C-alpha positions in Angstrom: 171.7 100.2 78.4 168.1 99.0 78.2 168.2 97.5 81.7 169.8 100.6 83.2 167.2 102.8 81.5 164.4 100.5 82.8 165.8 100.6 86.4 166.0 104.4 86.1 162.5 104.6 84.9 161.1 102.4 87.6 163.0 104.4 90.2 161.6 107.7 88.9 158.1 106.2 88.7 158.2 105.2 92.4 159.8 108.6 93.4 157.7 111.0 91.3 154.7 109.0 90.4 152.3 110.0 87.6 154.4 113.0 86.3 157.3 110.6 85.7 155.0 108.3 83.7 153.8 111.2 81.7 157.3 112.2 80.9 158.3 108.7 79.8 155.2 108.3 77.6 155.7 111.7 76.0 159.4 111.2 75.0 158.6 107.6 73.9 155.8 108.7 71.7 158.1 111.5 70.3 160.6 108.8 69.2 163.1 108.3 72.0 163.8 104.6 72.7 162.4 104.3 76.2 160.4 101.3 77.7 157.1 103.1 77.6 154.9 100.0 77.6 156.8 98.5 80.5 156.5 101.8 82.4 152.7 101.8 81.8 152.2 98.3 83.0 154.4 99.0 86.1 152.4 102.1 86.8 149.2 100.1 86.9 150.8 97.6 89.3 152.0 100.5 91.5 148.5 102.0 91.5 147.2 98.6 92.7 149.7 98.7 95.5 148.6 102.3 96.3 152.0 103.9 95.5 150.2 106.0 92.8 146.7 107.3 92.3 145.2 105.5 89.3 143.0 108.4 88.2 145.9 110.9 88.1 148.2 108.3 86.6 145.8 107.5 83.7 145.1 111.2 83.1 148.7 112.3 83.1 149.9 109.2 81.2 147.3 109.8 78.4 148.1 113.5 78.3 151.8 112.8 78.0 151.5 110.3 75.1 149.0 112.4 73.2 151.4 115.4 73.4 154.3 113.1 72.2 152.3 111.8 69.3 151.3 115.3 68.3 154.9 116.3 68.4 155.8 113.4 66.1 153.1 114.4 63.7 154.5 118.0 63.7 158.0 116.8 63.1 156.7 114.7 60.1 155.0 117.8 58.7 158.0 120.0 59.3 160.6 117.8 57.6 158.5 117.5 54.4 158.4 121.2 53.8 160.0 123.2 51.0 162.2 121.4 48.6 161.7 118.0 50.2 157.9 118.4 49.8 158.2 119.6 46.2 160.4 116.6 45.4 158.0 114.1 47.0 155.0 115.6 45.2 156.7 114.9 41.9 157.0 111.2 42.7 154.0 109.1 41.5 154.7 106.5 44.1 154.7 109.1 46.9 151.4 110.5 45.6 149.9 106.9 45.5 151.1 106.2 49.0 149.8 109.5 50.3 146.3 108.8 48.9 146.4 105.3 50.3 147.3 106.6 53.7 144.6 109.3 53.6 142.0 106.6 52.8 143.1 103.9 55.2 145.3 105.8 57.7 142.7 105.8 60.5 143.1 102.0 61.1 146.9 102.3 60.9 146.9 105.1 63.5 144.5 103.4 65.8 146.1 99.9 65.9 149.7 101.2 66.0 148.9 102.8 69.4 148.4 99.5 71.3 148.7 96.5 69.0 151.7 97.3 66.7 153.4 99.7 69.0 156.7 99.5 67.2 155.0 101.3 64.2 153.5 104.2 66.2 156.4 106.6 65.7 156.8 105.9 62.0 153.0 106.2 61.5 153.1 109.6 63.3 155.8 110.9 60.9 154.1 109.5 57.8 150.8 111.1 58.9 152.4 114.4 59.3 154.5 114.1 56.1 151.6 113.0 54.0 149.5 116.1 55.0 147.0 113.9 56.8 144.4 116.1 58.5 145.4 116.7 62.0 141.9 116.6 63.3 141.4 113.0 62.0 144.9 112.0 63.2 144.1 113.3 66.7 140.8 111.5 66.8 142.2 108.1 65.9 145.4 108.7 67.9 143.5 109.7 71.0 141.2 106.6 70.8 144.1 104.3 70.3 146.2 105.8 73.1 143.2 105.7 75.5 142.9 102.0 74.6 146.6 101.5 75.2 146.7 103.3 78.5 143.7 101.6 80.0 144.5 98.2 78.6 148.2 98.0 79.6 147.7 100.0 82.8 144.6 97.9 83.6 146.5 94.6 83.1 149.3 95.9 85.4 146.6 96.8 88.0 144.8 93.5 87.7 147.9 91.3 88.0 149.7 93.5 90.6 153.0 91.9 91.6 153.1 89.8 88.4 153.3 92.9 86.2 156.8 91.9 84.8 155.4 88.7 83.4 152.5 90.6 81.9 154.8 93.2 80.3 157.0 90.4 78.8 153.9 88.6 77.4 152.6 91.9 75.8 156.0 92.6 74.3 156.2 89.1 72.8 152.6 89.3 71.6 153.2 92.6 69.9 156.2 91.3 68.2 154.4 88.3 66.9 151.5 90.4 65.7 153.9 92.7 63.9 155.7 89.8 62.3 152.4 88.4 61.0 151.4 91.7 59.4 154.8 92.1 57.8 154.6 88.6 56.4 151.1 89.3 55.0 152.4 92.5 53.3 155.4 90.6 51.8 153.0 87.9 50.5 150.7 90.5 49.0 153.6 92.2 47.2 154.9 88.9 46.0 151.5 88.0 44.5 151.2 91.4 42.8 154.6 90.9 41.2 153.7 87.4 40.1 150.4 88.7 38.6 152.3 91.5 36.8 154.8 89.1 35.3 152.0 86.7 34.2 150.2 89.6 32.5 153.4 90.8 30.8 154.3 87.2 29.5 
């Protein structure tokens, strides 16, 4: 399934160029499981080979992913309306998590765009659901996506025909970085639990 989707994406990219990239980045940012990072690296390589104009590609790619992220934010805000929102607001843990995200969400939004890309969609939903100000979300999201588009697309452009190796490396690096962060979070929770038990003893 993934291979056929990748082949379809590459075919559309070569046929329709930058608009196809914008579409893939939009639906990927909105939550559909498409190989958006691979498409972006490939687009950079195709621009190097003059199949695509790099300026138009960067502009439409960035536009597509920004629209997709904004849609994800809106979905998060919509699904936490009414009774669901009232129920969440009665939970002390939700209120604590909301305050934490409001204070530190900027870094989560920015780095999840290009470093921890697997977290981008959940972060969009959490930002919308936690009533995070859209203006601040848009600022950090735009800066992060601009970094992603020019970094990944630039690497594809720089390495040209070796873009598949670059894409694989970026995927492995992103997975490793995410694993390290999750391990650090797990250790932090374990230490808090140990401290709480020691104080209760």
